[in-house]
C-alpha positions in Angstrom: -31.3 18.2 -6.0 -29.6 15.3 -6.0 -31.4 11.6 -6.4 -29.6 8.3 -6.1 -30.7 5.8 -8.4 -28.7 3.2 -7.1 -30.1 0.7 -4.5 -28.0 0.2 -1.3 -26.9 -3.1 -2.3 -26.0 -2.1 -6.1 -24.1 1.0 -4.5 -21.9 -1.7 -2.3 -21.6 -3.9 -5.2 -20.5 -1.4 -7.7 -17.9 0.4 -5.0 -16.2 -3.3 -4.5 -16.1 -4.1 -8.1 -13.9 -0.5 -7.9 -11.6 -1.7 -5.4 -11.2 -5.0 -7.2 -10.1 -3.2 -10.3 -7.6 -1.2 -8.2 -6.6 -4.5 -6.5 -6.0 -6.2 -10.4 -4.2 -3.0 -11.3 -1.7 -3.7 -7.9 -1.4 -7.5 -9.6 -0.4 -6.0 -13.2 2.0 -3.3 -11.4 3.2 -6.2 -9.3 3.7 -8.6 -12.0 5.4 -5.7 -14.6 8.1 -5.6 -11.7 8.6 -8.8 -11.6 9.5 -9.4 -15.6 11.8 -6.1 -15.5 13.6 -7.9 -12.8 13.3 -11.0 -15.1 15.1 -8.8 -18.0 11.8 -8.9 -20.1 11.0 -5.3 -20.5 8.7 -6.8 -23.7 6.4 -8.4 -20.8 7.4 -6.1 -18.5 5.6 -2.7 -20.6 2.8 -4.8 -21.4 1.7 -5.3 -18.0 2.4 -2.1 -16.4 0.0 -1.0 -19.9 -2.4 -3.4 -18.3 -2.3 -1.6 -14.8 -3.3 1.4 -16.7 -6.5 -0.1 -18.5 -7.3 -1.8 -14.9 -7.8 1.8 -13.4 -9.5 3.0 -16.7 -11.8 0.6 -15.8 -12.3 1.9 -11.8 -12.6 5.3 -13.6 -15.2 3.8 -15.7 -17.3 2.4 -12.7 -16.7 5.3 -10.3 -17.9 8.0 -12.8 -21.2 5.7 -13.6 -21.8 5.7 -9.7 -21.7 9.5 -9.9 -24.0 9.6 -12.5 -26.3 7.5 -10.8 -26.7 9.7 -7.7 -24.7 7.4 -6.0 -21.6 7.7 -3.2 -18.3 6.1 -4.7 -16.1 4.8 -1.8 -12.6 4.5 -1.5 -11.1 1.3 0.4 -7.8 0.0 1.1 -6.7 -2.9 -1.8 -4.5 -6.0 -0.3 -1.4 -6.8 -1.2 -0.9 -8.9 -4.4 0.1 -12.0 -3.9 3.8 -13.5 -3.8 5.7 -13.0 -7.0 5.7 -15.9 -10.0 8.5 -18.4 -9.5 8.7 -18.3 -13.3 7.0 -17.1 -16.9 4.4 -19.6 -16.7 3.2 -18.7 -13.4 3.0 -14.8 -14.4 0.4 -15.9 -16.9 -1.6 -18.2 -14.8 -1.4 -15.5 -12.1 -3.1 -12.9 -15.3 -5.6 -15.4 -15.8 -6.5 -16.1 -12.4 -6.9 -12.3 -11.6 -9.3 -12.0 -15.2 -11.1 -14.6 -13.9 -11.9 -13.0 -10.6 -12.8 -9.9 -12.3 -15.4 -11.8 -15.0 -16.9 -13.4 -12.0 -17.2 -10.5 -9.7 -19.0 -8.6 -12.6 -21.6 -11.2 -13.4 -22.4 -10.9 -9.7 -23.2 -7.4 -10.4 -25.1 -8.1 -13.4 -27.1 -10.6 -11.3 -27.9 -8.1 -8.6 -29.0 -5.8 -11.5 -31.1 -8.6 -13.1 -32.9 -9.2 -9.9 -33.2 -5.5 -9.3 -34.5 -4.4 -12.6 -32.0 -2.4 -12.9 -32.1 -1.8 -16.5 -29.8 1.3 -16.4 -27.0 -0.4 -15.0 -27.6 -3.4 -16.0 -27.0 -2.1 -19.8 -24.0 -0.1 -18.6 -22.3 -3.4 -17.5 -22.5 -5.3 -20.4 -19.4 -3.0 -21.6 -17.7 -4.2 -18.8 -18.9 -8.1 -19.9 -17.7 -7.9 -23.4 -14.3 -5.9 -21.8 -13.8 -9.7 -19.9 -14.6 -11.8 -22.5 -11.7 -9.9 -24.4 -9.3 -10.0 -21.1 -10.0 -13.6 -20.6 -9.3 -14.1 -24.4 -6.1 -12.8 -24.1 -5.1 -14.2 -21.0 -5.3 -17.6 -22.3 -3.6 -16.6 -25.9 -0.8 -15.2 -23.9 -1.1 -18.2 -21.4 -1.1 -20.7 -24.8 2.3 -18.8 -25.7 3.9 -19.5 -22.9 2.8 -23.3 -22.8 3.9 -23.6 -26.5 7.6 -21.7 -25.5 8.1 -24.6 -22.9 6.4 -23.2 -20.1 8.0 -23.5 -16.9 11.0 -24.9 -18.3 11.1 -22.5 -21.6 14.8 -22.0 -22.9 16.2 -19.0 -22.9 15.7 -18.2 -25.9 12.3 -19.1 -26.3 11.9 -16.7 -23.2 13.4 -13.9 -25.6 11.4 -14.7 -28.7 8.0 -14.4 -26.1 9.2 -11.4 -24.5 9.5 -9.4 -27.9 6.3 -10.9 -29.1 4.4 -10.1 -26.1 6.3 -6.8 -25.6 4.5 -6.4 -29.1 1.0 -7.2 -28.3 -1.8 -4.5 -29.3 -3.1 -3.1 -25.7 -5.3 0.1 -26.9 -7.0 2.0 -24.2 -8.8 4.7 -24.1 -9.6 6.9 -20.7 -13.0 5.9 -19.0 -14.5 9.2 -20.1 -14.6 8.5 -23.8 -15.6 4.6 -23.1 -18.5 6.3 -21.3 -21.6 6.1 -23.5 -24.1 7.8 -21.4 -22.1 11.1 -21.8 
């Protein structure tokens, strides 16, 4: 017997978040490709790993929907916006994407509270904490870009920034390892 413990509103909102996480992954792939074309191998590597992290978030949400008896729906994702023109624009796009994710997750939390869906509220706390870390990282990287000269950074500054960002730790696990419900 299959019992769905998610309201239609919550199930749709969670599925929308799955799509947003997939879109975020695509944005990071596009930015990684841009960085690679600019000979920024460290930044490209960082961004490709971040793309994978967004896919882990997506899988975790999908698993949660299924655990609660809901149906995951896979929707088409939009094409990422045009490539950045410079390194500052690249990391402004990173911050913008993370803020969009945070706002969407806050909306999910609002729904869970209004519906008194405490299981989903509890699940979402991991994503709230994750987004706090993501925004902090994005702000830190944007600060480094600004200190390096922003859009007018010298080649020497960009070279050092590329090395520094390429060495930024990005450890993440698969969704199953992150799932506190199992």
